[in-house]
C-alpha positions as CSV (number, residue, x, y, z in Angstrom):
1,X,1.2,109.9,-66.4
2,X,-2.4,109.5,-67.4
3,X,-4.4,106.8,-65.7
4,X,-6.2,104.1,-67.8
5,X,-9.8,104.8,-68.8
6,X,-12.3,102.7,-66.9
7,X,-15.9,102.0,-67.6
8,X,-18.6,104.4,-66.5
9,X,-20.1,102.4,-63.6
10,X,-16.7,102.3,-62.0
11,X,-16.3,106.0,-62.5
12,X,-19.6,106.7,-60.8
13,X,-18.8,104.4,-57.9
14,X,-15.3,106.0,-57.4
15,X,-16.8,109.4,-57.3
16,X,-19.7,108.4,-55.0
17,X,-17.2,106.9,-52.6
18,X,-15.2,110.1,-52.6
19,X,-18.2,112.3,-52.0
20,X,-20.4,110.3,-49.7
21,X,-18.6,111.1,-46.4
22,X,-18.8,114.8,-47.1
23,X,-22.5,114.5,-48.2
24,X,-23.4,112.6,-45.0
25,X,-21.6,115.2,-42.9
26,X,-23.4,118.1,-44.6
27,X,-26.9,116.5,-44.2
28,X,-26.0,115.9,-40.5
29,X,-26.0,119.6,-40.0
30,X,-29.7,119.9,-40.6
31,X,-32.6,119.8,-38.1
32,X,-32.9,116.0,-37.2
33,X,-36.4,115.7,-38.8
34,X,-35.3,117.5,-41.9
35,X,-32.1,115.4,-42.0
36,X,-34.2,112.2,-41.8
37,X,-36.3,113.3,-44.9
38,X,-33.1,114.1,-46.7
39,X,-31.5,110.8,-45.8
40,X,-34.8,109.1,-46.9
41,X,-34.5,110.8,-50.3
42,X,-30.9,109.6,-50.7
43,X,-32.0,106.0,-49.9
44,X,-30.1,105.9,-46.6
45,X,-33.0,105.3,-44.2
46,X,-36.7,104.4,-44.0
47,X,-39.4,106.6,-42.7
48,X,-38.7,107.0,-39.0
49,X,-34.9,106.8,-39.5
50,X,-34.3,103.0,-39.5
51,X,-31.2,102.3,-41.7
52,X,-31.9,101.2,-45.3
53,X,-30.1,100.2,-48.4
54,X,-32.5,101.6,-50.9
55,X,-31.7,102.5,-54.5
56,X,-30.4,106.0,-54.8
57,X,-29.5,108.1,-57.8
58,X,-26.5,107.3,-60.0
59,X,-24.7,110.3,-58.7
60,X,-24.1,111.8,-62.2
61,X,-23.8,115.4,-61.1
62,X,-21.4,114.7,-58.2
63,X,-19.3,112.6,-60.6
64,X,-19.2,115.5,-63.1
65,X,-18.0,117.8,-60.3
66,X,-15.2,115.5,-59.3
67,X,-14.2,114.9,-62.9
68,X,-14.3,118.6,-63.5
69,X,-11.7,119.1,-60.9
70,X,-9.6,116.3,-62.2
71,X,-9.9,117.6,-65.8
72,X,-8.5,120.8,-64.6
73,X,-5.4,118.9,-63.3
74,X,-6.4,118.9,-59.6
75,X,-7.1,115.9,-57.4
76,X,-10.7,114.8,-57.3
77,X,-11.1,115.8,-53.6
78,X,-10.9,119.5,-54.7
79,X,-14.2,119.0,-56.4
80,X,-16.0,117.4,-53.4
81,X,-17.6,120.6,-52.1
82,X,-18.9,121.3,-55.5
83,X,-20.2,117.7,-55.8
84,X,-22.0,118.0,-52.4
85,X,-23.6,121.3,-53.4
86,X,-24.9,120.1,-56.8
87,X,-26.2,116.9,-55.3
88,X,-28.1,118.8,-52.6
89,X,-29.5,121.1,-55.3
90,X,-30.5,118.2,-57.5
91,X,-32.3,116.5,-54.6
92,X,-34.0,119.7,-53.7
93,X,-35.3,120.0,-57.2
94,X,-36.5,116.4,-57.2
95,X,-38.4,116.9,-54.0
96,X,-40.2,119.9,-55.4
97,X,-40.7,118.4,-58.9
98,X,-42.4,115.4,-57.4
99,X,-44.9,117.6,-55.7
100,X,-45.5,119.8,-58.8
101,X,-45.9,116.7,-61.0
102,X,-48.0,114.7,-58.4
103,X,-45.5,111.8,-58.6
104,X,-46.2,109.3,-55.9
105,X,-43.1,107.1,-56.4
106,X,-39.4,107.5,-57.2
107,X,-36.9,104.7,-57.5
108,X,-39.7,102.2,-56.5
109,X,-40.3,104.0,-53.1
110,X,-42.9,106.6,-52.0
111,X,-41.7,110.1,-52.8
112,X,-40.9,112.3,-49.9
113,X,-44.2,114.2,-50.1
114,X,-46.1,110.9,-50.1
115,X,-44.1,109.5,-47.2
116,X,-44.0,112.7,-45.0
117,X,-46.5,115.1,-46.4
118,X,-46.4,118.0,-48.8
119,X,-45.4,120.7,-46.3
120,X,-42.5,118.7,-44.8
121,X,-41.2,117.8,-48.3
122,X,-41.2,121.5,-49.3
123,X,-39.3,122.3,-46.1
124,X,-36.8,119.6,-46.7
125,X,-36.2,120.8,-50.2
126,X,-35.7,124.4,-49.0
127,X,-33.2,123.2,-46.4
128,X,-31.2,121.3,-49.0
129,X,-31.0,124.4,-51.2
130,X,-29.8,126.5,-48.3
131,X,-27.3,123.9,-47.3
132,X,-25.9,123.8,-50.8
133,X,-25.4,127.5,-50.9
134,X,-23.7,127.4,-47.5
135,X,-21.4,124.6,-48.6
136,X,-20.1,126.5,-51.6
137,X,-19.9,129.8,-49.7
138,X,-17.6,128.3,-47.2
139,X,-15.0,127.4,-49.9
140,X,-12.1,129.7,-50.9
141,X,-13.5,131.8,-53.8
142,X,-17.0,130.8,-52.6
143,X,-18.6,134.0,-53.8
144,X,-17.9,133.2,-57.4
145,X,-19.0,129.6,-57.0
146,X,-22.3,130.7,-55.5
147,X,-22.8,133.1,-58.4
148,X,-22.2,130.2,-60.8
149,X,-24.8,128.1,-58.9
150,X,-27.3,130.9,-58.9
151,X,-27.2,131.2,-62.7
152,X,-27.8,127.5,-63.0
153,X,-30.6,127.6,-60.5
154,X,-32.2,130.5,-62.4
155,X,-32.1,128.4,-65.6
156,X,-33.4,125.3,-63.8
157,X,-36.5,127.3,-62.6
158,X,-37.0,128.7,-66.1
159,X,-36.9,125.2,-67.6
160,X,-39.3,123.8,-65.0
161,X,-41.7,126.7,-65.6
162,X,-41.7,126.1,-69.3
163,X,-42.2,122.3,-68.8
164,X,-45.2,122.9,-66.6
165,X,-46.7,125.4,-69.1
166,X,-46.1,123.0,-72.0
167,X,-48.7,120.7,-70.5
168,X,-51.5,123.2,-71.0
169,X,-50.7,124.1,-74.6
170,X,-52.5,122.4,-77.5
171,X,-51.2,119.6,-79.6
172,X,-51.7,121.4,-82.9
173,X,-52.1,124.9,-84.2
174,X,-50.1,128.1,-83.8
175,X,-49.7,127.6,-80.0
176,X,-48.4,124.1,-80.1
177,X,-45.0,123.5,-78.6
178,X,-42.2,123.6,-81.1
179,X,-39.0,121.4,-81.0
180,X,-36.8,124.5,-80.6
181,X,-38.8,125.5,-77.5
182,X,-38.3,122.0,-76.2
183,X,-34.5,122.2,-76.7
184,X,-34.3,125.4,-74.7
185,X,-36.4,123.8,-71.9
186,X,-34.2,120.7,-71.8
187,X,-31.0,122.8,-71.7
188,X,-32.4,124.8,-68.7
189,X,-34.2,122.1,-66.8
190,X,-31.6,119.3,-67.2
191,X,-28.5,120.7,-68.8
192,X,-27.9,123.7,-66.5
193,X,-27.1,121.7,-63.4
194,X,-25.0,119.2,-65.3
195,X,-22.9,122.0,-66.8
196,X,-22.8,123.8,-63.4
197,X,-21.5,120.6,-61.7
198,X,-18.5,120.2,-64.1
199,X,-17.8,123.9,-64.1
200,X,-17.9,124.2,-60.3
201,X,-15.5,121.2,-59.9
202,X,-13.1,122.9,-62.3
203,X,-13.4,126.3,-60.6
204,X,-12.6,124.7,-57.1
205,X,-9.8,122.8,-58.8
206,X,-8.2,126.1,-59.9
207,X,-9.1,126.0,-63.5
208,X,-9.1,129.1,-65.7
209,X,-12.4,130.7,-66.5
210,X,-12.3,129.5,-70.1
211,X,-12.0,125.9,-68.9
212,X,-15.0,126.2,-66.6
213,X,-17.0,127.8,-69.4
214,X,-16.2,125.0,-71.8
215,X,-17.2,122.4,-69.2
216,X,-20.5,124.2,-68.5
217,X,-21.2,124.3,-72.2
218,X,-20.5,120.6,-72.6
219,X,-22.8,119.8,-69.6
220,X,-25.6,121.8,-71.1
221,X,-25.4,119.9,-74.4
222,X,-25.2,116.7,-72.5
223,X,-28.4,117.6,-70.7
224,X,-30.3,118.0,-73.9
225,X,-29.0,114.7,-75.3
226,X,-29.8,113.0,-72.0
227,X,-33.3,114.3,-71.9
228,X,-34.1,113.4,-75.5
229,X,-32.8,109.9,-75.0
230,X,-34.9,109.7,-71.9
231,X,-37.9,110.7,-74.1
232,X,-37.2,107.9,-76.5
233,X,-37.0,105.4,-73.7
234,X,-40.2,106.8,-72.2
235,X,-42.0,105.6,-75.3
236,X,-40.1,102.7,-76.7
237,X,-37.8,101.6,-73.8
238,X,-37.8,98.1,-72.3
239,X,-39.7,98.3,-68.9
240,X,-37.2,95.9,-67.4
241,X,-34.4,98.4,-68.1
242,X,-36.3,101.7,-67.6
243,X,-38.5,100.7,-64.7
244,X,-41.4,102.4,-66.4
245,X,-44.4,100.9,-68.1
246,X,-44.3,100.6,-71.9
247,X,-45.5,103.7,-73.7
248,X,-45.6,105.4,-70.3
249,X,-44.9,108.9,-71.6
250,X,-47.7,108.6,-74.1
251,X,-50.2,107.4,-71.5
252,X,-49.3,110.5,-69.5
253,X,-49.6,112.6,-72.6
254,X,-46.2,114.2,-72.2
255,X,-45.0,116.6,-74.9
256,X,-41.6,114.9,-75.5
257,X,-39.2,115.6,-78.4
258,X,-40.2,112.6,-80.6
259,X,-43.9,113.6,-80.2
260,X,-43.3,117.2,-81.0
261,X,-41.3,116.3,-84.2
262,X,-44.0,113.9,-85.3
263,X,-46.8,116.5,-84.7
264,X,-45.1,118.6,-87.4
265,X,-45.4,115.9,-90.0
266,X,-48.3,115.3,-92.4
267,X,-49.7,112.7,-89.8
268,X,-49.7,115.4,-87.1
269,X,-53.5,115.8,-86.8
270,X,-54.0,112.0,-86.6
271,X,-51.3,111.7,-83.9
272,X,-52.8,114.5,-82.0
273,X,-56.2,112.8,-82.0
274,X,-54.7,109.6,-80.8
275,X,-52.9,111.3,-78.0
276,X,-56.0,113.3,-77.0
277,X,-58.1,110.2,-76.8
278,X,-55.4,108.4,-74.8
279,X,-56.8,104.9,-75.5
280,X,-54.3,103.6,-78.1
281,X,-50.8,104.4,-77.0
282,X,-49.3,101.5,-79.0
283,X,-50.9,102.9,-82.1
284,X,-49.7,106.4,-81.3
285,X,-46.1,105.1,-80.8
286,X,-46.2,103.3,-84.1
287,X,-47.4,106.4,-85.9
288,X,-44.9,108.7,-84.2
289,X,-42.1,106.3,-85.3
290,X,-43.5,106.1,-88.8
291,X,-43.6,109.9,-89.0
292,X,-39.9,110.1,-88.1
293,X,-40.2,111.1,-84.5
294,X,-37.9,108.4,-83.1
295,X,-35.2,108.8,-85.8
296,X,-35.2,112.6,-85.5
297,X,-34.9,112.4,-81.7
298,X,-31.8,110.1,-81.9
299,X,-30.3,112.3,-84.6
300,X,-30.8,115.3,-82.3
301,X,-29.2,113.5,-79.4
302,X,-26.2,112.6,-81.5
303,X,-25.9,116.3,-82.6
304,X,-25.7,117.4,-79.0
305,X,-23.1,114.7,-78.2
306,X,-21.0,116.1,-81.0
307,X,-21.3,119.5,-79.5
308,X,-20.1,118.1,-76.2
309,X,-17.0,116.7,-77.9
310,X,-16.4,120.1,-79.6
311,X,-16.5,121.9,-76.2
312,X,-14.1,119.4,-74.6
313,X,-11.6,119.7,-77.5
314,X,-11.6,123.5,-77.2
315,X,-9.6,123.7,-73.9
316,X,-6.6,121.9,-72.4
317,X,-7.8,119.2,-70.1
318,X,-6.1,116.4,-68.2
319,X,-6.2,113.4,-70.6
320,X,-7.1,110.7,-68.0
321,X,-9.9,112.6,-66.5
322,X,-11.3,113.5,-69.9
323,X,-11.2,109.8,-70.8
324,X,-13.3,109.0,-67.7
325,X,-15.6,111.9,-68.6
326,X,-16.2,110.6,-72.1
327,X,-16.9,107.2,-70.7
328,X,-19.5,108.6,-68.4
329,X,-21.1,110.7,-71.2
330,X,-21.4,107.8,-73.5
331,X,-23.0,105.7,-70.8
332,X,-25.6,108.3,-69.9
333,X,-26.9,108.5,-73.5
334,X,-26.5,104.9,-74.6
335,X,-29.1,103.3,-72.3
336,X,-30.5,100.8,-74.8
337,X,-32.0,103.2,-77.3
């Protein structure tokens, strides 16, 4: 009998509750100082180790791992090791990303490198990565799971490299960043680990290779949709919802999908001049919208969501878990766009 579909926040909470004890146990294996930095990054403690109840992440990747196992017809606990591994890898990537991007705050707290120093933050990230590999390697069939994770990590690094290089490329001319390059970057940087999470949960749940491949493909398309919706919110989102200043991505001169589409319009040179000057983000936002950047971004996000549905329909999956999965996917890309 399939269980009733519940809303996404309840799905996330259920999966976090299932994974949290194993995640705490894994972090507890680290050197005490490194474990403290890891716990700080998860919102479990303050600098120095005092307990805290700080905002953590939504736990999207760990939820996808649990739901991947359930979609394969296994109990959610079979996906817990995968959930722990991908959550550790995701946090490792955030620690290093914050250093590369120079971000001083995350979830309204100082980032780990600001709180503890750059060297310690790099060390903590490395430790989380090693712990993730060890967590998967200890599972039955762990070698295959580690290979799946390695592919996703390679793609994640490729996407991060492209993202960093985009910043130095011109707004216009033959070397400007094209929307198709951005799609590939988003699939690698954001989608690879989402797809890996669902696929690993399915693999540890005993799924056939075709099922894991379909879930990986769905997660990659989700990553592109999620990133593009994030881009829309980074320009036009409500600061009370996003926690970011209005037009924040334009102030930071980020080459996001709506911007790249608009730069290819007849107004492209004017938009580029506004972005280069950086003193009229509201004017730039209005011109980007007038040039079709916002509408094109939302259309692109919907296209990738349709590809998610195609991937999910292509393999036999447990109906109840797929219902929860669809609820989660809709929640991630809705976010008041």
